[in-house]
Backbone bond lengths (Angstrom), bond angles and torsions (degrees), N, CA, C in turn:
res aa  C-N    CA-C-N  psi(-1)  N-CA   C-N-CA  omega(-1)  CA-C   N-CA-C  phi
1 M - - - 1.441 - - 1.529 111.82 -
2 L 1.304 116.63 -6.57 1.454 120.31 179.67 1.524 111.87 -66.72
3 S 1.325 117.37 -22.05 1.459 119.61 -177.73 1.528 112.71 -66.00
4 V 1.331 118.74 -14.90 1.464 119.83 176.24 1.522 110.72 -68.77
5 N 1.334 116.80 -14.39 1.460 121.37 178.76 1.527 112.13 -111.40
6 D 1.306 117.85 12.70 1.458 122.60 179.46 1.522 110.50 -59.59
7 Q 1.308 116.93 153.58 1.466 120.64 178.84 1.526 112.05 -68.95
8 E 1.312 117.26 -29.46 1.464 121.36 -178.14 1.532 110.72 -83.00
9 V 1.317 115.58 126.14 1.468 121.20 -178.97 1.521 111.39 -59.01
10 E 1.331 117.24 -40.42 1.461 120.56 -177.99 1.522 111.67 -63.20
11 V 1.323 116.25 -36.42 1.467 120.33 178.99 1.526 109.54 -69.20
12 R 1.332 116.68 -43.73 1.465 119.86 178.13 1.524 110.08 -62.06
13 A 1.333 117.05 -41.39 1.474 120.89 179.99 1.523 110.53 -61.43
14 A 1.318 117.33 -46.20 1.467 120.65 179.94 1.525 110.83 -62.90
15 A 1.324 117.10 -39.54 1.467 120.94 179.53 1.526 110.90 -65.18
16 I 1.316 116.60 -42.75 1.473 120.51 179.82 1.523 110.42 -63.66
17 K 1.330 116.76 -44.24 1.471 120.16 178.03 1.523 111.02 -60.85
18 G 1.322 116.53 -43.84 1.458 121.19 -179.84 1.517 112.14 -63.06
19 L 1.316 116.82 -42.15 1.463 120.47 178.64 1.525 111.07 -64.71
20 G 1.321 116.50 -35.35 1.465 119.91 176.84 1.518 111.82 -66.89
21 R 1.329 116.58 -40.47 1.472 119.81 179.64 1.528 111.11 -61.83
22 K 1.328 115.99 -39.47 1.465 119.88 -177.68 1.530 112.13 -80.16
23 A 1.333 116.99 -28.79 1.474 122.62 -177.66 1.530 111.71 48.59
24 D 1.312 115.45 40.18 1.463 121.87 178.20 1.525 108.75 -74.24
25 P 1.325 118.01 123.57 1.469 120.73 -178.17 1.526 113.77 -54.91
26 R 1.330 117.35 -26.10 1.466 120.24 178.68 1.525 111.72 -66.88
27 A 1.325 117.81 -20.31 1.462 121.98 -178.15 1.527 112.39 -91.58
28 F 1.318 117.06 -7.78 1.462 121.07 -174.01 1.529 112.10 -55.97
29 G 1.307 117.26 -48.93 1.463 121.69 -179.16 1.519 112.73 -62.24
30 L 1.321 116.51 -39.39 1.466 120.32 177.72 1.527 111.00 -62.47
31 L 1.320 115.63 -43.03 1.460 119.45 179.90 1.526 111.55 -67.44
32 L 1.316 116.65 -35.51 1.471 119.47 174.99 1.529 110.72 -59.58
33 Q 1.315 116.77 -41.49 1.461 120.76 178.28 1.522 111.41 -61.43
34 K 1.318 116.89 -33.71 1.471 120.97 -178.10 1.537 111.76 -70.28
35 L 1.319 117.34 -14.03 1.468 120.03 175.13 1.530 111.20 -66.87
36 N 1.328 116.60 -16.55 1.463 121.39 179.92 1.524 112.97 -100.51
37 E 1.312 116.74 8.87 1.464 121.27 177.77 1.524 110.31 -56.84
38 T 1.313 116.16 149.48 1.466 119.42 174.17 1.529 110.37 -78.60
39 N 1.318 117.05 -25.60 1.454 122.37 179.31 1.535 108.71 -81.50
40 V 1.323 116.19 114.89 1.469 121.26 -176.17 1.521 111.77 -62.14
41 S 1.316 117.88 -38.01 1.468 120.27 179.88 1.522 111.39 -60.58
42 L 1.327 116.80 -38.36 1.461 120.20 178.16 1.519 111.09 -70.07
43 R 1.312 116.89 -35.13 1.469 120.19 176.15 1.526 110.15 -63.38
44 V 1.322 116.37 -43.34 1.466 121.22 179.29 1.526 110.19 -63.01
45 L 1.329 117.23 -41.67 1.467 120.30 177.42 1.524 111.00 -63.34
46 A 1.322 117.08 -38.97 1.466 120.71 178.80 1.526 110.85 -65.40
47 I 1.320 116.62 -39.10 1.470 120.63 177.49 1.523 109.72 -61.85
48 D 1.321 116.22 -46.50 1.463 120.20 179.11 1.524 110.67 -62.05
49 A 1.324 116.82 -42.94 1.464 120.89 179.70 1.528 110.80 -62.24
50 L 1.313 116.87 -44.29 1.471 120.50 -179.80 1.524 112.04 -64.89
51 S 1.328 116.65 -28.78 1.470 119.63 -179.25 1.525 111.94 -66.64
52 K 1.318 117.22 -11.88 1.460 121.41 -179.56 1.526 112.30 -92.99
53 F 1.321 115.95 -1.97 1.463 121.17 -179.66 1.522 110.01 -91.40
54 S 1.315 115.66 150.34 1.459 119.94 178.52 1.526 111.86 -96.77
55 D 1.307 117.50 12.45 1.463 121.54 179.68 1.526 109.82 -62.21
56 K 1.322 116.37 134.67 1.473 121.04 -175.88 1.528 112.80 -65.61
57 N 1.318 118.48 -15.97 1.467 121.65 -178.32 1.528 113.98 -86.92
58 V 1.311 117.35 -12.55 1.465 120.19 -174.52 1.531 111.29 -60.01
59 G 1.310 117.70 -43.05 1.463 120.58 -179.19 1.519 111.95 -59.02
60 D 1.329 116.73 -45.86 1.464 120.52 179.17 1.528 111.46 -64.14
61 I 1.318 115.77 -38.49 1.474 120.04 178.05 1.526 109.44 -61.18
62 M 1.324 116.63 -45.39 1.470 120.61 -179.03 1.531 111.18 -66.95
63 I 1.320 117.01 -38.70 1.467 119.80 177.61 1.527 110.03 -61.60
64 N 1.326 116.78 -41.69 1.470 120.16 177.52 1.521 112.18 -62.96
65 L 1.328 116.56 -33.29 1.470 119.94 179.79 1.531 112.25 -69.29
66 L 1.312 117.68 -15.60 1.466 120.33 177.09 1.531 111.13 -65.60
67 N 1.323 116.95 -14.67 1.471 121.32 178.92 1.518 113.35 -91.28
68 E 1.317 117.02 0.39 1.460 121.22 -179.62 1.530 111.25 -65.56
69 K 1.302 115.57 154.08 1.472 120.91 177.80 1.532 111.63 -79.02
70 N 1.333 116.67 -32.12 1.460 120.44 -176.59 1.530 110.08 -77.18
71 L 1.320 116.31 121.66 1.468 120.92 -176.49 1.521 113.04 -65.15
72 E 1.335 117.65 -33.75 1.469 120.10 178.73 1.528 110.68 -63.15
73 V 1.320 115.61 -39.93 1.467 120.38 178.26 1.527 109.88 -66.21
74 V 1.320 116.81 -43.93 1.470 120.77 179.58 1.529 110.43 -62.21
75 M 1.322 117.21 -44.50 1.467 119.57 -179.73 1.526 111.09 -65.37
76 A 1.330 117.40 -37.54 1.468 120.15 177.58 1.525 110.19 -65.34
77 A 1.321 117.24 -39.08 1.465 120.55 177.82 1.530 110.46 -64.78
78 M 1.326 117.12 -39.12 1.462 120.75 176.93 1.525 110.70 -62.37
79 D 1.332 115.94 -44.59 1.464 120.01 178.00 1.522 110.69 -59.80
80 A 1.341 115.84 -42.83 1.463 120.67 180.00 1.528 110.83 -63.30
81 L 1.321 116.56 -42.42 1.470 119.96 178.96 1.521 110.65 -62.38
82 G 1.328 116.55 -37.71 1.460 119.96 176.12 1.518 111.48 -64.17
83 K 1.341 117.23 -43.70 1.464 121.03 178.69 1.525 110.98 -62.88
84 L 1.319 114.49 -39.78 1.468 119.51 -178.90 1.523 112.26 -73.88
85 G 1.343 116.13 -23.68 1.465 120.25 -176.13 1.518 111.47 68.50
86 E 1.315 116.13 29.46 1.468 123.14 -172.97 1.524 112.03 -67.33
87 A 1.329 116.68 101.13 1.465 122.48 -175.07 1.528 112.80 -60.23
88 K 1.328 117.88 -35.63 1.468 119.14 -177.13 1.526 112.80 -72.68
89 A 1.330 117.31 -2.83 1.462 121.15 176.35 1.524 111.75 -84.97
90 E 1.322 117.30 -5.45 1.464 120.23 -175.27 1.529 112.47 -54.96
91 G 1.324 117.40 -51.81 1.467 120.90 -179.09 1.517 113.19 -58.36
92 P 1.343 117.52 -52.99 1.466 118.81 179.01 1.530 113.39 -60.26
93 L 1.326 117.14 -36.93 1.466 119.85 -179.89 1.532 111.64 -70.56
94 I 1.326 117.18 -38.31 1.466 120.67 179.45 1.526 110.55 -58.29
95 Q 1.312 117.02 -35.80 1.472 120.41 179.68 1.525 112.35 -60.12
96 F 1.315 117.38 -27.05 1.464 120.78 -179.30 1.531 112.85 -79.92
97 L 1.329 117.68 -11.76 1.462 119.63 -178.86 1.528 113.04 -66.23
98 S 1.314 116.37 -16.72 1.472 119.45 177.43 1.528 111.47 -111.59
99 H 1.317 117.11 15.06 1.468 121.50 179.98 1.524 109.83 -66.86
100 H 1.324 116.67 149.50 1.470 120.49 -179.38 1.532 112.95 -69.54
101 D 1.317 118.18 -21.56 1.471 121.33 -178.85 1.534 109.54 -91.11
102 H 1.313 115.64 118.25 1.472 120.57 -176.69 1.528 112.25 -61.83
103 R 1.338 118.03 -29.32 1.468 120.25 179.65 1.527 110.60 -65.32
104 L 1.320 116.63 -40.23 1.461 120.18 178.89 1.525 110.98 -70.05
105 R 1.326 116.65 -39.69 1.474 119.43 177.12 1.526 110.16 -59.92
106 G 1.329 115.98 -45.87 1.465 120.62 -178.57 1.516 112.95 -64.25
107 R 1.322 116.15 -45.36 1.463 120.04 179.92 1.524 110.90 -64.56
108 A 1.323 115.98 -39.97 1.474 119.39 178.84 1.524 110.04 -62.30
109 A 1.325 116.70 -43.54 1.462 120.73 179.77 1.530 110.90 -61.87
110 L 1.331 116.85 -43.58 1.460 120.15 178.36 1.526 111.42 -62.61
111 A 1.322 116.03 -44.48 1.469 119.90 -179.76 1.520 110.52 -63.48
112 L 1.336 116.80 -42.38 1.467 120.50 179.72 1.527 111.39 -60.22
113 G 1.331 116.01 -36.44 1.458 120.12 179.03 1.518 113.70 -67.65
114 S 1.317 116.96 -15.64 1.467 121.11 -178.15 1.519 113.86 -102.86
115 L 1.325 116.91 -2.94 1.467 119.47 -176.49 1.516 111.25 -71.44
116 K 1.328 114.32 147.99 1.467 120.81 177.08 1.516 109.10 -80.73
117 D 1.309 115.79 150.82 1.465 120.33 178.02 1.503 111.74 -71.96
């Protein structure tokens, strides 16, 4: 799991993807740390990886990421919420339906369509 901290971005990316595929609970904390990466692509990969975990905190983490300034991070969080079917994300996602950026409106609509009742 040390490769998630490798100096090479490609190595860190491969490690994050691998940890997401396995969804091993021991990797959860490492992936949470990757949400603070300076490299946006790695943050997006970490969001996707975390969306594969059944940890009860993942939904809240993704909802909090909707407040990020970086649109790629916000869109990845929306995608994750859709995959998770996180019902409590409905309110925060609805707010994006009137956003000035069409990409955020579209992603919010897709995520809303995947939420559980």
